[in-house]
C-alpha positions in Angstrom: 9.3 -15.4 16.5 7.9 -17.3 19.4 4.6 -19.1 19.7 2.6 -16.3 21.5 -0.1 -16.2 18.9 -2.8 -18.2 20.6 -3.0 -16.0 23.6 -3.0 -12.9 21.4 -5.7 -14.3 19.2 -7.9 -15.0 22.3 -7.3 -11.5 23.7 -8.2 -9.9 20.4 -11.4 -11.9 20.1 -12.5 -11.3 23.7 -12.1 -7.5 23.1 -14.4 -7.6 20.0 -17.2 -9.6 21.7 -20.3 -7.5 22.5 -21.2 -6.4 26.0 -24.2 -8.7 25.9 -22.0 -11.7 25.1 -19.9 -10.9 28.0 -22.7 -11.1 30.6 -24.2 -14.2 29.1 -23.5 -17.2 31.3 -22.1 -14.9 34.0 -22.0 -17.8 36.5 -19.8 -19.9 34.2 -16.1 -20.4 35.0 -14.4 -17.2 33.7 -11.1 -19.1 33.4 -12.6 -21.6 31.1 -12.9 -19.5 28.0 -10.9 -20.8 25.0 -10.5 -19.7 21.4 -13.0 -22.2 20.3 -15.6 -20.4 22.3 -15.3 -17.3 20.1 -17.0 -17.0 16.6 -14.0 -17.2 14.2 -15.6 -14.5 12.1 -15.0 -12.0 14.9 -11.2 -12.2 14.2 -11.7 -10.5 10.9 -12.1 -7.0 12.1 -9.0 -6.9 14.2 -7.1 -8.5 11.3 -8.0 -5.7 9.0 -7.1 -3.1 11.6 -3.7 -4.7 11.8 -3.4 -4.8 8.1 -4.3 -1.1 7.9 -1.4 -0.3 10.2 1.0 -2.2 8.0 -0.2 -0.7 4.8 -0.7 3.0 5.6 1.1 3.5 8.9 4.6 4.3 10.0 6.7 2.5 7.4 4.4 3.8 4.7 5.3 7.4 5.8 9.0 6.4 5.7 8.6 5.1 2.2 7.1 8.4 1.3 10.1 10.2 2.6 12.4 7.8 0.7 10.7 8.5 -2.6 10.6 12.3 -2.6 7.0 12.6 -1.5 7.3 13.6 2.2 9.8 15.5 4.2 10.9 14.8 7.8 11.1 18.2 9.4 12.1 17.6 13.1 12.6 15.1 15.9 12.3 11.4 14.9 11.1 12.0 11.4 14.0 14.4 10.7 16.5 11.7 11.7 14.8 9.1 9.5 14.6 11.5 6.6 18.4 11.8 6.8 18.5 8.0 6.3 19.1 7.2 10.0 16.6 4.4 10.2 16.9 1.9 13.1 15.5 -1.6 13.4 13.2 -0.4 16.1 11.1 1.5 13.6 10.0 -1.7 12.0 8.6 -3.4 15.1 5.1 -2.1 14.8 4.7 -3.1 11.1 6.4 -6.5 11.6 4.1 -7.3 14.6 1.0 -6.1 12.7 1.8 -8.6 9.9 3.1 -11.6 11.9 0.9 -11.3 15.0 -2.1 -9.1 13.9 -2.8 -10.7 10.5 -1.3 -14.1 9.8 -2.4 -16.1 12.9 -5.9 -14.6 12.7 -6.6 -15.4 9.1 -5.2 -18.9 9.5 -7.5 -19.3 12.6 -10.4 -18.4 10.4 -9.5 -20.9 7.7 -9.0 -23.7 10.1 -12.3 -23.2 11.9 -14.5 -22.2 8.9 -13.1 -24.3 6.1 -16.5 -24.5 4.3 -17.2 -20.8 4.3 -15.7 -20.0 0.9 -16.3 -16.3 1.3 -14.2 -16.0 4.6 -11.7 -18.5 3.4 -11.1 -16.4 0.2 -10.9 -13.2 2.1 -8.5 -14.7 4.6 -6.2 -15.8 1.7 -6.2 -12.3 0.2 -5.4 -10.8 3.5 -2.5 -13.2 4.1 -1.1 -12.6 0.6 -1.4 -8.8 1.0 0.4 -8.8 4.4 3.2 -11.2 3.5 3.6 -9.7 0.0 4.1 -6.3 1.5 6.6 -7.7 4.0 8.6 -9.3 1.2 8.6 -6.1 -0.7 9.7 -4.0 2.2 12.2 -6.3 3.9 13.5 -8.8 1.2 13.9 -12.3 2.5 11.4 -13.0 5.3 10.0 -15.9 7.3 7.0 -17.6 5.6 7.0 -21.4 5.0 7.6 -22.2 8.7 5.6 -19.5 10.5 2.9 -20.6 12.8 4.1 -24.2 12.6 3.8 -26.3 15.7 7.2 -27.1 17.2 9.1 -24.3 15.2 9.9 -21.3 17.3 12.5 -19.9 15.0 11.2 -20.1 11.4 13.7 -19.9 8.6 13.9 -16.9 6.3 12.6 -17.7 2.7 13.8 -16.0 -0.4 12.0 -12.9 -1.5 11.2 -14.1 -5.0 9.9 -17.5 -3.7 7.7 -15.7 -1.2 6.2 -13.4 -3.9 5.5 -16.4 -6.1 3.8 -18.2 -3.2 1.6 -15.2 -2.7 0.6 -15.2 -6.4 -0.4 -18.8 -6.0 -2.3 -18.0 -2.8 -4.2 -15.2 -4.6 -5.1 -17.6 -7.4 -6.5 -20.0 -4.7 -8.4 -17.0 -3.1 -10.1 -16.1 -6.4 -11.2 -19.7 -6.8 -12.7 -19.7 -3.3 -14.4 -16.4 -3.8 -15.8 -17.3 -7.2 -17.6 -20.2 -5.5 -18.8 -18.1 -2.6 -21.9 -16.0 -2.2 -21.6 -12.4 -1.1 -23.3 -11.5 2.2 -23.1 -8.7 4.6 -20.1 -9.2 6.9 -19.8 -6.3 9.4 -16.4 -7.4 10.5 -15.2 -6.9 6.9 -14.1 -3.3 7.2 -13.1 -3.0 3.6 -15.8 -4.5 1.5 -18.6 -5.7 3.8 -18.6 -9.2 2.3 -18.7 -8.2 -1.4 -17.0 -11.1 -3.1 -16.6 -9.3 -6.4 -14.6 -6.5 -4.9 -12.4 -9.0 -3.1 -11.8 -10.9 -6.3 -10.8 -7.7 -8.1 -8.5 -6.6 -5.3 -6.9 -10.1 -5.4 -6.1 -9.7 -9.1 -4.7 -6.3 -8.6 -2.4 -7.6 -5.9 -1.3 -10.4 -8.3 -0.6 -7.6 -10.9 1.4 -5.7 -8.2 3.6 -8.7 -7.4 4.2 -9.4 -11.1 5.3 -5.8 -11.4 7.8 -6.3 -8.6 9.1 -9.3 -10.5 9.2 -7.3 -13.8 6.9 -9.9 -15.4 4.9 -7.3 -17.3 3.0 -9.8 -19.4 1.4 -11.5 -16.4 1.0 -8.1 -14.7 -1.1 -6.9 -17.6 -3.2 -10.0 -17.7 -3.9 -10.0 -14.0 -4.8 -6.3 -14.1 -7.4 -6.9 -16.7 -9.4 -8.6 -14.0 -8.4 -6.2 -11.3 -10.0 -3.2 -9.7 -12.3 -1.8 -12.4 -13.6 1.4 -10.8 -12.8 3.7 -7.9 -15.7 2.1 -6.0 -13.6 -1.0 -5.8 -10.6 0.6 -4.2 -9.7 -1.0 -0.8 -9.5 1.7 1.8 -9.0 2.4 5.4 -12.2 4.4 6.1 -12.0 6.6 9.2 -15.0 6.4 11.6 -16.1 7.6 15.0 -17.0 10.9 16.6 -15.0 13.9 15.5 -14.1 14.6 19.1 -12.1 11.3 19.4 -8.7 10.9 17.8 -8.9 7.1 17.2 -10.0 5.4 14.1 -9.3 8.4 11.9 -6.9 9.0 9.0 -3.6 7.7 10.4 -1.6 10.6 9.1 -4.0 13.1 10.7 -3.8 11.2 13.9 0.0 11.7 14.3 -0.2 15.4 13.5 -3.1 15.6 16.0 -0.8 14.0 18.6 2.9 14.1 19.4 4.2 14.5 15.9 2.8 18.0 15.1 5.3 19.7 13.0 7.5 16.7 12.5 6.5 15.5 9.0 4.8 17.1 6.0 5.4 17.6 2.2 6.2 21.2 1.7 9.3 21.3 -0.5 9.1 17.7 -1.5 9.8 16.7 -5.1 6.1 15.6 -5.5 4.8 19.0 -4.5 7.4 20.7 -6.7 6.2 19.0 -9.9 2.6 19.7 -9.0 3.1 23.4 -8.3 2.0 25.5 -11.3 4.4 28.3 -10.2 7.5 26.0 -10.1 9.9 25.6 -13.0 9.7 21.9 -12.6 5.9 21.8 -13.0 4.7 18.7 -14.8 1.7 20.4 -16.2 1.4 21.3 -19.9 -1.1 22.4 -22.5 -3.3 19.4 -21.8 -2.7 19.1 -18.0 -3.6 21.4 -15.1 -2.5 20.1 -11.7 -3.9 22.9 -9.7 -6.5 20.8 -8.0 -4.2 17.9 -7.1 -1.6 20.4 -5.8 -4.2 21.7 -3.3 -5.6 18.4 -2.4 -2.1 16.9 -1.6 -0.9 19.8 0.5 -0.1 18.9 4.1 -0.1 21.5 6.8 2.3 19.8 9.3 1.7 22.5 11.9 -1.9 21.5 12.8 -4.1 18.5 12.1 -7.2 20.7 11.8 -5.7 22.7 9.0 -5.7 19.8 6.6 -8.8 19.4 4.4 -7.3 17.3 1.6 -5.6 13.9 1.5 -5.0 13.7 5.3 -8.3 15.3 6.5 -9.6 13.7 9.7 -12.1 11.4 7.8 -10.3 11.1 4.4 -10.0 7.5 3.5 -6.5 6.0 2.9 -6.0 3.8 -0.1 -4.5 0.3 0.2 -5.2 -1.4 -3.1 -6.5 1.1 -5.5 -8.2 1.6 -8.9 -5.4 4.1 -9.7 -2.7 1.4 -9.2 -4.6 -1.2 -11.3 -5.4 1.1 -14.2 -1.8 2.4 -14.4 -0.5 -1.1 -14.3 -2.7 -1.7 -17.4 -1.1 1.4 -18.9 2.6 0.7 -18.1 2.5 -3.1 -18.6 0.3 -2.6 -21.6 2.8 -0.2 -23.2 5.7 -2.6 -22.5 4.0 -5.7 -23.8 1.3 -4.8 -26.2 2.8 -1.6 -27.6 2.4 2.2 -27.7 -1.2 2.2 -28.7 -2.4 0.0 -25.8 -0.5 2.0 -23.3 -1.8 5.3 -24.6 -5.4 4.1 -24.6 -5.2 3.1 -20.9 -3.5 6.3 -19.9 -6.2 8.4 -21.7 -8.9 6.3 -19.9 -7.3 7.2 -16.6 -7.0 10.9 -17.6 -10.7 11.0 -18.4 -11.3 9.7 -14.9 -9.1 12.4 -13.5 -11.0 15.0 -15.5 -14.1 13.8 -13.8 -12.7 14.6 -10.4 -10.7 11.4 -9.8 -9.8 10.9 -6.1 -10.4 14.5 -5.0 -12.7 15.1 -2.1 -15.6 17.6 -1.9 -13.2 20.4 -0.8 -11.2 20.3 -4.1 -13.3 18.6 -6.8 -14.7 21.9 -7.7 -11.3 23.1 -8.8 -11.2 20.7 -11.7 -11.9 22.4 -15.0 -13.5 20.7 -18.0 -10.2 20.4 -19.8 -7.6 19.8 -17.0 -6.7 16.3 -18.2 -7.2 16.2 -22.0 -6.4 13.1 -23.9 -2.9 12.7 -25.3 -2.2 11.7 -28.9 0.7 10.0 -30.5 2.2 13.4 -31.6 2.6 14.4 -27.9 5.3 11.7 -27.6 7.1 12.2 -30.9 10.8 12.3 -30.4 12.1 15.8 -30.1 8.9 17.5 -31.1 6.2 16.2 -28.8 5.5 18.1 -25.6 6.1 14.9 -23.6 9.4 14.1 -25.3 11.6 17.1 -25.5 14.7 15.1 -25.0 14.1 12.9 -28.1 13.9 9.4 -26.6 11.9 6.6 -28.2 8.2 7.4 -28.3 7.1 4.3 -26.4 9.8 5.1 -23.7 8.5 8.6 -23.5 4.9 7.3 -22.9 6.2 4.9 -20.3 8.0 7.8 -18.5 4.7 9.7 -18.4 2.8 6.8 -17.1 5.5 6.1 -14.4 5.3 9.8 -13.4 1.5 9.5 -13.2 1.9 6.4 -11.0 4.2 8.5 -8.8 1.6 11.3 -8.4 -1.5 9.1 -8.2 0.2 6.7 -5.7 0.7 9.4 -3.0 -0.1 7.7 0.3 0.5 4.2 -1.0 3.7 2.2 -1.3 3.6 2.4 -5.1 6.1 5.3 -5.6 8.6 3.7 -3.4 8.1 0.3 -5.1 8.5 1.9 -8.5 11.6 3.8 -7.7 13.3 0.6 -6.5 12.0 -1.4 -9.5 13.2 1.0 -12.1 16.6 2.1 -10.9 18.7 -0.7 -12.5 17.5 -0.9 -16.1 14.9 1.9 -16.5 16.5 5.0 -15.3 15.4 6.8 -18.4 11.8 6.5 -17.4 12.1 6.7 -13.6 11.1 9.7 -11.5 14.3 11.7 -10.7 13.6 12.8 -7.2 16.8 13.9 -5.4 18.6 12.5 -2.4 17.4 13.7 1.0 20.9 14.7 2.1 23.6 16.1 -0.2 26.3 13.6 0.9 24.2 10.5 -0.1 25.3 8.4 -3.1 22.4 5.9 -3.1 18.7 5.8 -2.3 17.3 3.4 0.4 16.3 0.0 -1.1 14.5 -1.6 1.8 13.3 -1.4 5.4 15.3 -2.9 8.3 14.1 -6.1 10.0 12.3 -5.6 13.3 14.8 -5.7 16.1 12.6 -8.1 18.0 12.9 -10.6 15.2 16.7 -10.1 14.9 17.1 -10.6 18.7 14.8 -13.7 19.1 14.9 -15.7 15.9 18.0 -18.0 15.8 17.5 -18.6 12.1 17.4 -14.9 11.3 20.3 -13.0 9.7 21.6 -11.9 13.1 22.2 -8.3 12.0 20.2 -6.3 9.5 22.0 -5.8 6.2 21.1 -2.1 6.0 18.6 0.0 4.1 20.9 0.5 1.0 21.1 -3.2 0.1 19.0 -4.1 -2.9 16.5 -6.9 -2.5 16.5 -9.8 -4.9 13.8 -8.5 -7.2 15.7 -5.3 -7.8 19.3 -6.6 -8.1 
């Protein structure tokens, strides 16, 4: 990981400066421009675009294939679907995090130390990017990155990195609580709304505590997390419909060279949402017809998709769904059955009001599609959500985990949960099958970027492989 960041920072900033700024002082020496000549706030927009790539881009789609949500149908994605994943596939996400996010947010903090709003946002962005990297890859460089004189930063332990991100998020909420909201056009997620950033920070803390299986702290953090769907952090597609850029990233690949390569027909997710399938998860209190339609992906043509990957459909990064279902699962685990059931029913009421559906599908929701559950529904052997007779609280947690699986489509949540639950919680995990019949284990991590492996003398040298459990899941 060489020190190429300053030149990349400057290039990014120059590209975001307005045309007017570019002609001001036209007689000045064009070779004299430095990073200090550029408003540090201008680095924020590019940072968020890089973060979007890391959160809902290529590795996110691979995570979907490795958690029974997507199917690789041909070409590159067919090979990856069959667990043939090379280190080259991680280059884009690794670069987005370590070049597109981290040096930019640190540049903002160094140059605007008294702007508590931007300092707080920058810390949330760093914690999100690095926390995602730790989750996906395991041990990663952190403590020594962007350090003068260190070209080859050491790899830090996954657990230590996650704990550092939790501490950084605590710092961020302190900064944000002392800040004043203001319009920040470069803030592509929340336009400078400090309250939404504080909620997102707490949801990220809850996410990382879930990784660590610290359910008490996860529940506590989620209580201050994203409180409504209006607070969900999203990539919001923009631009003219005639241009392919800045749209839903899944739509973009189907509109380009990957038409027909990846979809979800036949995936485990779509099977359990299909009212006509024997594995359908619906019951007397649950009708999944609307979500089945909204989630369907027509891999053959981008224009045929009007649901979750429609051209202008937002993509969720840190969501209300994740936060509220952390409250449900962690609440059931730590405070008991009643607490978990209350949070689940609150969430089902939200689904019954239309939930995440867009205008093309919200009209398919009936008045009783997601009725409230009661304790009898989870009674051992007799409840409709507990036909196999397990403990009622475990049956409730199983239903909550399955709801996380469905509601988390398009996020990393289903992949994260699958890895978290395999060792000690198989009885409540979602039983999606292997992608190939000869497999004996599911993938546990993404490979390190081959650029990092080839240039960092303090790296592992060779990637350990996608079936090696990371520290939090051993």
